[in-house]
C-alpha positions in Angstrom: 7.4 -26.3 92.6 8.3 -29.7 91.3 10.3 -32.4 92.5 13.3 -31.4 90.0 13.3 -28.0 91.7 13.5 -29.3 94.9 16.4 -31.5 94.3 18.4 -29.4 91.9 19.0 -32.0 89.5 18.3 -30.9 85.9 20.5 -33.7 84.4 17.2 -35.4 83.5 15.2 -32.4 81.7 13.7 -32.7 78.4 15.1 -30.4 76.0 11.7 -28.7 75.9 11.8 -28.3 79.7 15.1 -26.9 79.4 13.7 -24.4 76.8 10.8 -23.5 79.2 12.9 -22.4 81.8 12.4 -18.6 82.6 9.2 -18.5 80.3 11.4 -17.4 77.4 12.8 -14.4 78.8 16.2 -16.3 79.8 19.2 -16.0 77.4 22.4 -17.3 78.2 25.8 -15.3 76.8 29.2 -16.7 76.4 32.6 -16.0 74.5 32.9 -17.4 71.1 35.2 -17.2 68.4 33.8 -16.6 64.8 36.0 -16.2 61.9 39.2 -15.7 64.0 37.5 -12.9 66.1 36.6 -13.2 69.7 32.8 -12.0 70.2 29.8 -13.1 72.2 27.1 -15.2 71.5 23.6 -14.8 73.0 21.4 -18.0 72.8 17.7 -18.7 73.7 17.0 -21.7 76.5 16.5 -23.8 73.4 19.7 -23.1 72.2 18.8 -21.0 69.2 21.4 -18.4 68.6 19.7 -14.8 68.9 22.6 -12.7 68.6 26.8 -12.2 67.8 27.9 -8.9 69.7 31.5 -7.2 70.3 31.3 -8.2 74.2 29.8 -9.2 77.3 28.3 -5.6 78.4 26.9 -5.1 74.9 25.5 -8.5 75.1 23.9 -7.9 78.5 22.7 -4.4 77.6 21.0 -5.5 74.4 19.3 -8.5 76.3 18.0 -6.2 78.8 16.7 -3.8 76.4 14.4 -6.6 75.3 12.9 -7.3 78.5 15.2 -10.6 78.7 17.5 -12.2 82.0 21.2 -12.6 80.7 22.8 -15.4 82.3 26.7 -15.9 82.0 27.8 -19.2 80.2 31.3 -20.1 80.6 
């Protein structure tokens, strides 16, 4: 484990290091509004939009189906 992990200070991580967290298996789930509709966005650790889904439960189920670990972002 690196000193970064020991201190818990992620503010100084490079975008590349942040994207590498979870070895590509972490996805971030957050509520968004698109064209006036409330949906849930699923983003990769690199910030890339992977999917827009109807609700949080569906987003988590889809992520798990593809062997990814979903995390909520508020």
